[in-house]
PLY file of the C-alpha trace (Angstrom):
ply
format ascii 1.0
element vertex 311
property float x
property float y
property float z
element edge 310
property int vertex1
property int vertex2
end_header
143.22 99.73 112.37
140.51 98.08 114.44
141.08 94.55 115.32
138.02 93.25 114.29
135.25 94.19 111.53
131.78 93.55 110.72
130.72 92.17 106.88
127.01 90.95 106.63
126.43 88.85 109.44
130.38 87.69 109.90
133.04 89.32 112.28
136.36 89.47 110.30
139.56 89.06 112.34
142.64 91.38 111.34
145.13 88.99 110.05
147.49 91.42 109.16
147.80 95.74 108.65
150.81 97.16 106.85
151.59 100.97 104.83
151.64 101.70 101.46
154.89 103.05 100.89
155.83 105.43 97.26
159.47 106.09 96.41
160.43 105.68 99.87
158.54 108.82 100.86
154.70 109.21 99.81
152.65 107.11 102.39
149.21 107.38 100.53
147.34 104.72 103.04
147.20 102.00 105.79
145.76 98.88 105.05
144.60 96.44 106.62
143.24 92.50 105.71
140.37 90.77 107.35
139.70 87.32 107.18
137.33 84.67 109.56
140.66 82.81 110.55
144.50 83.45 110.59
146.19 82.85 107.46
149.75 82.70 105.94
148.97 81.37 102.30
148.64 84.06 100.13
147.45 81.75 97.00
144.84 80.32 99.59
143.86 83.93 100.33
143.24 84.97 97.15
141.04 81.55 95.90
139.25 81.29 98.79
135.66 82.09 98.17
134.80 83.12 101.55
133.78 86.07 103.56
137.09 88.55 103.73
137.80 92.42 103.62
140.44 94.75 103.00
140.30 97.99 105.03
141.98 101.05 103.06
142.62 104.56 105.82
143.50 107.28 103.43
146.63 109.31 105.66
147.59 111.47 102.66
145.39 112.91 99.53
145.72 110.75 96.17
143.84 111.75 92.94
141.24 109.97 91.57
143.17 108.79 88.44
146.27 108.28 90.03
144.54 105.60 92.72
142.15 103.79 90.14
144.94 103.27 87.71
147.64 101.84 90.78
144.36 99.22 91.09
143.97 98.77 87.36
147.50 98.12 87.17
147.81 95.37 90.32
144.92 93.46 89.30
146.58 93.05 85.71
149.49 92.09 87.33
147.28 89.47 89.75
145.12 87.90 86.77
148.80 87.36 84.70
150.32 85.55 87.86
148.05 82.93 87.95
147.67 82.96 84.09
144.18 84.61 83.47
142.97 87.13 80.75
142.01 90.58 82.29
140.10 90.89 79.29
137.14 89.22 81.04
137.73 91.30 84.29
137.48 94.40 82.11
133.90 95.62 82.17
133.68 94.76 85.83
136.46 96.99 86.74
134.92 99.84 84.21
131.42 99.04 86.56
133.51 99.46 89.80
135.41 102.54 88.89
132.00 104.53 88.74
131.17 103.19 91.80
133.98 105.65 93.23
133.41 108.91 91.50
134.89 111.76 93.26
137.77 113.36 92.15
140.39 112.48 95.27
140.49 109.94 97.73
140.73 112.39 100.59
143.01 112.20 103.84
141.05 110.76 106.52
138.80 108.80 104.37
138.22 105.04 104.85
137.51 102.66 101.86
136.21 98.82 102.96
136.13 96.60 100.39
134.03 93.61 101.78
133.52 90.01 100.01
130.51 88.16 101.00
130.19 84.91 98.44
127.19 85.21 96.46
126.88 88.77 96.63
130.41 90.13 95.38
133.30 92.63 96.49
131.20 95.27 98.45
132.67 99.02 98.66
131.97 101.19 101.20
133.46 104.68 101.85
133.31 106.28 105.22
130.76 103.39 106.19
128.52 104.57 103.06
127.48 101.48 100.94
128.79 102.50 97.32
127.65 99.26 95.62
129.15 95.72 94.33
130.93 93.65 91.82
129.82 90.20 91.23
132.00 87.01 90.44
134.66 85.82 93.27
136.97 85.73 90.15
136.87 89.41 90.24
137.45 89.28 94.29
140.81 86.89 93.47
142.25 89.64 91.01
141.34 92.58 93.38
142.59 90.73 96.58
146.16 89.74 94.77
146.79 93.49 93.91
148.76 92.83 97.44
148.66 89.02 97.43
150.22 87.67 93.95
153.34 86.05 94.10
154.99 87.72 91.19
154.51 91.77 91.50
152.23 92.39 94.55
151.52 96.28 94.55
153.67 96.72 98.01
156.19 94.10 99.25
155.93 95.29 102.88
152.19 95.00 102.88
151.85 91.53 101.46
154.68 91.04 104.46
152.42 92.03 106.97
148.88 90.95 105.92
150.30 87.29 106.13
151.47 87.74 109.95
148.52 86.14 110.96
148.87 87.59 114.00
145.33 87.75 115.52
144.68 89.01 118.42
142.78 87.36 121.42
140.89 90.52 121.87
139.88 90.23 117.97
138.42 86.27 118.83
136.65 87.47 121.50
134.84 89.90 119.82
134.30 88.00 116.84
132.87 84.77 119.27
130.59 87.35 121.05
129.13 88.12 117.48
128.79 84.74 116.17
126.82 84.09 119.56
124.64 87.83 118.89
124.25 86.65 115.59
122.79 83.15 116.46
120.72 84.39 118.98
119.11 86.89 116.41
118.62 84.38 113.61
117.04 81.71 116.49
114.89 85.19 117.77
113.82 85.96 113.83
113.31 82.43 113.22
110.80 81.98 116.03
109.37 85.16 115.31
108.56 83.73 111.87
107.09 80.64 112.48
104.71 82.46 115.49
103.32 84.48 112.58
103.31 81.62 110.09
101.51 79.74 112.67
99.26 82.27 113.72
98.44 82.83 109.83
97.40 79.25 109.17
95.23 78.81 112.71
93.35 82.25 111.48
93.38 80.51 107.85
91.75 77.09 109.52
89.47 78.73 111.35
88.06 80.52 108.70
87.70 77.77 106.98
86.12 75.90 109.50
83.58 78.91 109.94
83.32 78.74 105.96
82.25 74.69 106.36
79.87 75.19 108.96
78.11 78.00 107.60
77.63 76.32 104.54
76.18 73.02 105.91
73.89 75.06 108.26
72.69 76.90 105.14
72.05 73.06 103.10
70.15 72.07 106.17
67.87 74.67 106.26
67.15 74.76 102.84
65.19 71.71 102.47
63.20 72.63 105.91
62.12 76.33 104.41
60.89 74.57 101.45
58.81 72.24 103.05
57.35 74.77 105.34
54.15 76.69 103.44
53.91 80.56 103.46
51.93 81.77 105.60
48.58 83.29 104.93
48.71 86.72 104.65
45.54 87.54 106.89
43.33 90.67 106.49
43.57 92.65 109.76
40.41 93.62 111.26
41.08 97.23 111.42
41.51 97.08 107.19
38.19 95.40 107.20
36.35 97.72 109.46
38.12 100.70 107.44
35.54 99.59 104.51
32.69 98.31 107.01
30.98 101.45 106.47
31.20 101.71 103.08
29.88 97.91 102.56
27.15 98.77 103.99
26.27 102.13 102.66
26.89 100.33 99.06
24.47 97.40 100.01
21.67 99.88 101.51
21.67 101.64 97.94
21.67 98.46 96.20
18.77 96.35 98.48
16.19 98.14 96.51
17.46 97.07 93.28
17.60 93.76 94.44
14.48 93.60 96.78
12.43 94.17 94.04
12.92 90.80 92.31
13.04 89.31 95.65
10.45 90.81 97.52
12.07 91.48 100.76
14.96 94.61 100.47
15.80 93.41 104.34
16.84 90.28 102.84
18.44 91.31 99.81
20.50 94.19 102.06
21.82 91.53 104.21
23.31 89.38 101.77
24.80 92.14 100.02
26.62 93.01 102.81
27.79 89.49 103.07
28.91 88.98 100.10
30.88 92.25 100.14
32.36 91.64 103.09
33.38 88.50 101.52
34.79 89.82 98.73
36.81 92.28 100.32
38.48 89.87 102.37
39.24 87.21 99.64
40.74 90.66 97.92
42.92 91.29 100.76
43.84 88.01 101.14
44.94 87.56 97.47
46.63 90.76 97.57
44.24 91.96 94.97
42.74 95.67 94.64
39.04 95.71 96.09
36.53 97.62 93.80
32.94 98.01 95.59
31.03 98.98 92.52
32.39 96.57 90.44
31.58 93.67 93.45
28.27 94.81 93.67
27.45 94.60 90.22
28.70 91.52 89.66
26.79 90.51 93.06
23.85 91.96 91.38
23.93 89.87 88.64
24.57 86.69 90.51
20.90 87.64 92.64
19.61 88.17 89.68
20.56 84.22 88.83
19.65 82.58 91.40
16.73 84.68 91.57
15.90 83.04 87.71
16.76 79.51 88.51
14.18 79.56 91.74
11.37 80.72 89.39
11.95 77.90 87.17
0 1
1 2
2 3
3 4
4 5
5 6
6 7
7 8
8 9
9 10
10 11
11 12
12 13
13 14
14 15
15 16
16 17
17 18
18 19
19 20
20 21
21 22
22 23
23 24
24 25
25 26
26 27
27 28
28 29
29 30
30 31
31 32
32 33
33 34
34 35
35 36
36 37
37 38
38 39
39 40
40 41
41 42
42 43
43 44
44 45
45 46
46 47
47 48
48 49
49 50
50 51
51 52
52 53
53 54
54 55
55 56
56 57
57 58
58 59
59 60
60 61
61 62
62 63
63 64
64 65
65 66
66 67
67 68
68 69
69 70
70 71
71 72
72 73
73 74
74 75
75 76
76 77
77 78
78 79
79 80
80 81
81 82
82 83
83 84
84 85
85 86
86 87
87 88
88 89
89 90
90 91
91 92
92 93
93 94
94 95
95 96
96 97
97 98
98 99
99 100
100 101
101 102
102 103
103 104
104 105
105 106
106 107
107 108
108 109
109 110
110 111
111 112
112 113
113 114
114 115
115 116
116 117
117 118
118 119
119 120
120 121
121 122
122 123
123 124
124 125
125 126
126 127
127 128
128 129
129 130
130 131
131 132
132 133
133 134
134 135
135 136
136 137
137 138
138 139
139 140
140 141
141 142
142 143
143 144
144 145
145 146
146 147
147 148
148 149
149 150
150 151
151 152
152 153
153 154
154 155
155 156
156 157
157 158
158 159
159 160
160 161
161 162
162 163
163 164
164 165
165 166
166 167
167 168
168 169
169 170
170 171
171 172
172 173
173 174
174 175
175 176
176 177
177 178
178 179
179 180
180 181
181 182
182 183
183 184
184 185
185 186
186 187
187 188
188 189
189 190
190 191
191 192
192 193
193 194
194 195
195 196
196 197
197 198
198 199
199 200
200 201
201 202
202 203
203 204
204 205
205 206
206 207
207 208
208 209
209 210
210 211
211 212
212 213
213 214
214 215
215 216
216 217
217 218
218 219
219 220
220 221
221 222
222 223
223 224
224 225
225 226
226 227
227 228
228 229
229 230
230 231
231 232
232 233
233 234
234 235
235 236
236 237
237 238
238 239
239 240
240 241
241 242
242 243
243 244
244 245
245 246
246 247
247 248
248 249
249 250
250 251
251 252
252 253
253 254
254 255
255 256
256 257
257 258
258 259
259 260
260 261
261 262
262 263
263 264
264 265
265 266
266 267
267 268
268 269
269 270
270 271
271 272
272 273
273 274
274 275
275 276
276 277
277 278
278 279
279 280
280 281
281 282
282 283
283 284
284 285
285 286
286 287
287 288
288 289
289 290
290 291
291 292
292 293
293 294
294 295
295 296
296 297
297 298
298 299
299 300
300 301
301 302
302 303
303 304
304 305
305 306
306 307
307 308
308 309
309 310
């Protein structure tokens, strides 16, 4: 039986160990009681809402039905010894039985029943977690199987469990474990704080960048609204591309205009300039330039000018 065992973050010390004897011959298991500190008061151990454990090391085979019936009878005796009503615990005992479904409690198997406040009685078989049963009242009744005042399961085990003879080896192991747990907790806390700080700083930086971007956009909008859009300027290649066409069109229409004015050269020059101006205006406005239609418009304008001059 080890001098100390671990239950959660707690190192429990062997308070006493005894062997179960049935009919002076059968010895099914060796049982150890583990507490936080040495204790010799059975009632205090049963009542205490603090970490503790029972370790059963099977040294002979026992059927499931036999072991569970003995545990059931022991819990009933435990509850009766303190004036309680076992009926309130029976549903949880039924759940407890389901955590141990194997047909035998085999020789060599190790069962540990570890109680942790707020987590209940945790059941392990050969270091494998099987489940837990809630309630300090269930724990009190379970530990009372061997510790109750009226009818403990084995007087020899009860006496041995209350020896309170905790070894120095166990105490040293507990101190080392406490120091280790403390260091691990501090390391985890420091890591969590560092992560939280990093997240907070990243969030703050993101928020500051968002504010800066928003302010820049607000400052830019009035300037953008105040600045006129640059005019679309027709490039020289665009004008030159249609220059020859304009000149040809003007040459073709000049005789008609010349007949009205008597000077076809002057009419041609006027038509060329007028067409180029119209093309440039259309380009600046993004409109389609229709040279045939513009030529007709200019001829009509030329006719009106000549009529006005003739008056």
